N, C-alpha and C positions, 0 to 999 in steps of 0.2 A: 952278629947272628952267623952261625955256621952255614956252610953251603948246604948240608943235609937238611937243616932246619928250614932254610929258605925254600928248598925244593919241595919239602913236605907241605909247607904253607901254600905254595903255588898250586900243588896238586889238589889240596883241599878246596882252594878257591875255584879251580877248574871244575871240581866235582859239585860245586854249588853249596858247600857246607856253610852254615851261618858263622858269623864272627865268634859267637860264644862257643860253638862246637870246636872251632879251630883252636881257641885258647885252651879249652879243656883237653883236647887231644895232644897239643904240644906239651902241656904240663904233665900228662900221663907218660909221655915218651921221655921227658926230662927225668921223671922219677926212676924210670928203668935205667937210664944212663948213670944217674947218681948211685944207684944200687950197686952197679958193677964198676963204677968210676972209669968208664970208657965210652967212646962213641958207640951209638946203637948199631952202626954198620959193621962194627967189629965183633959184635956179640954172636956167639954160635947158637945153633938150634937147641942144644942140650941146656945151655944157660938160660935160654928163653923158657924152656920147660920148667926148670928149677925156679925161675922167678915167679911163675904163676902158682907153683906149689907153695912157695913162700907166702904169696898174697893170701892164699886160701887157708893154709894150715898154721902158719906162724903169726902173720900179721892179722889174720882173720878179718879182712875188710868186708864191708857190706856187699851185698849182691850188686848194688848200683855202682859202687866204686870199682868192683871187679869187672863189671860189664863195660864200663867206660875204658878201663885200662886195656881190656881185650880188644875193643873196637879200634882204639887209637893205635895200638901196637900192630894189629892186623893191617890197618891202613898203611902204616909205615912200611912194613915188610912186603906186603902184597902189591901195593900200588907204587910207592916211591922207590923201593929197593928191588922190586920185581923178583921176590924170592917166594917160591911156592913150597913151603915146608909142611910136611905131614902134621907136625905138632900144631900148627895154626888151624888145621881142619879138625883136630881132636878136641881143642879147647871149646868149652861151652860155659856161658855165664849161668850161675845158679838162678833159678826162678823163685821169687818170693811174691806171694799175693797178700800184701798187707793192705788193710783198709785205712784210708786217710783219716786224720783227726778232723772232726767237724765241730764248729762252734754253734751254739744255739743263737737265735736271733737276739735274745737278751744279752748274751755274752759279746756278740759283735758290737752292739750298741754301747756296751760298757767299755770295751777296749777303745773304740773310736772316740768316745767322749773324753778319754784320758790324753788325747793328742792336743797339746796346747798350740803348736805352731800351725797356722792355717794351711801352709803348703803340704804338710804331711797329712793333716786331717782330710783335706779335700782329695788328695791323690789316693789315699787308702780307702776313702769312702767310695770313690769312683771305681776303684779296683773291685771292691766287694759288690757294689750295686750293678756292675756290668759284667762281672765274672771274668775279669782280665787277668792275664799273667802280669807279674811285676814289671817286667821290661815294657810290656805293651802299655801299661798305665803311665809309667814315667815318660815314655816317648810319645805320648799323645800330642798331636798338633792341632792347631785351630781349624785347619781345613779338613780334619777327620770328623768333625761334628756336623751332622746333617740334621739341623733343628727342624727343617720342614717335614722330614719323615720320622723324626725322633729316633735316629740311629747313629751309632758310631761306626765308622769304617776303620776296621783294624787292618793296617797294611803290613804285609810281610811278617805275619805272626810265625808261630813255630812251623817249621817246614816251608818257610817263605810263602805261606798261604794267606790270602786276604779273606776277610769275612765281615759280616755286619752283625752288630749286637744291639739289642734294644737300649734306648737311652731314657731312663726314668725322668719324669718332669722335674722332680726335686733335684736330681743330679744336674740337669741342664741349668737350672736356676743357680745352683751352687757354683758350677763352673763359670758361669757368666759373671757372677759377683766376684769370684776369685780373680778372674782375668782382668777385671777393672783395676786390681791392685798392682798390676805390672804392665799390662797392655803390650805384651810381647807379640810381634807380628807372626811368629811361627809356633813357639812352644807354649803349651798350656801350663807346664811346670818347668819354667826356666831355672837354670842353676843360679845360685846366689852370686852376685857380682861384687867387686870392691866398692866401697862407699863412694868412690869418685865416679862410678859409672851407674846409670839407671838400670833397673832390672830388665828393661826392654832391649838392652844391648847384649844380653847373655848369648854366647855362641853355642851352648850345649844345654840339654835338659839337666835337671838336678840328678844327683848320683843315685844309683840303685842301692848302694851300701847305706846311704843316709836314710833312705826310706825303711830299709830293713832294721836299722838301729832304732829308729823312731818307733816302729811297731814293737820291737822287743821291749823297749822301755815302757810303752803303754800297756803291754801285756803284763809285765811285772807289777805295775802300779794298779792294774785293775783287780788283781786278786784272783784272776782266772787261772787255775792250776792245770792247764793243758799244754802239751808240747806243740804249740802252734807256731806258725810262721806266716809271712805275708801270703804265701800260696794257700794257706788254710782258708783264707777269705774266699778264694775261688771255689774250693771244695764246699764251703758252707753255702755259697750262692747257689750252686747246683742242687744241693740237698734241699735247701729251702724252696726252690722252684718246684722240685719234685713233690714235696709235701703239700704245696699249694695247688697241685693238680696239673702242672704244665707237662705237656707230652714229652716223653723221653727223647724223641727224635728232634724236637725243637731245641732241647737243652744241648744235645749233641752238636747241633749247628752253631749255637751260641758259643759253646766252648771251643769249637774248632777241632773236635776229635775226629780222627779219620775212621775209627771203628766204633760201632755202637756198643761193643763189648766194654770199651773203656768207660763209657758213660754209664753203663748198666750197673757198675759197682755201687753207684749212689743209691740204688734200691735197697742195699743192705744197711744204709745209714739213716733212713727216714724213721722218725719216731711214730708218725701217724700210721705208716705201713705196719710197723711192729705191733702197735696197739690193736689195729684191725685184725691182724693175724692172730694175736693172742686171744682176742674176743671170740673169733671163729673157732679156734682150737678148744677153748673152754666150753663153748656151746656144743660142739661135736662130742666131747669126751665126758660131759657131765653125768650121763646115765650109765657109764661103765660100772660094772659091779666091782666092789672091793671089800 
């Protein structure tokens, strides 16, 4: 590890950025270094300007990728290298307001039913039924389950924020039954261990990549032709709650959204709302002359 990379990593740790954000930022800076084949601390301001023009006009990266590159590189130059270049103030990430893909309840059930391995089926079912992020689900621990209050305590979620989410009765029963298959004292979803070791001796939870691959395979087998991912289960959870009449402010708390605006986008995705609106529009407009 170079001295510059180590210093940036330490600066991010001091700033309180999550491990995932640290990895993403380091990768984005690495791409900049590879583009010019030299250390980032030797890159000039004009070269930085041309790099972002390259990302936007030639490579045509998504707004998300562009935004990550911008945040990472600004952190390096402004905080680690202490360079206040006008170009960094000029750059802005393009804004896109895309609505997320949402699965119907029937589609969710169909996909989950195609998961043959219990560890993946139970984990992904928990992620959907509790509206969790992928990493939150994989890293669930035994002491996060409050069965007396029927809640899950999500610790250090996005932004290092804790929150409580409702725990459905069926999900609790499912988790209890699955835990009996490994009896790990800490992890609800322990990593697979060598045959010479019992599952309760795993030192880490199962991998995020493994859960993603299992979902992708189940999606393909289900015949659901939507561009869905594990995170789509979370979007679907929120939309289904909204369709069932759950207050938007409660959904915001369950999801851990800092702004109600983020949660409000699910109002554009509910079938029931669309049907009610269409019915109202038809009633209002039926007597118009034509």
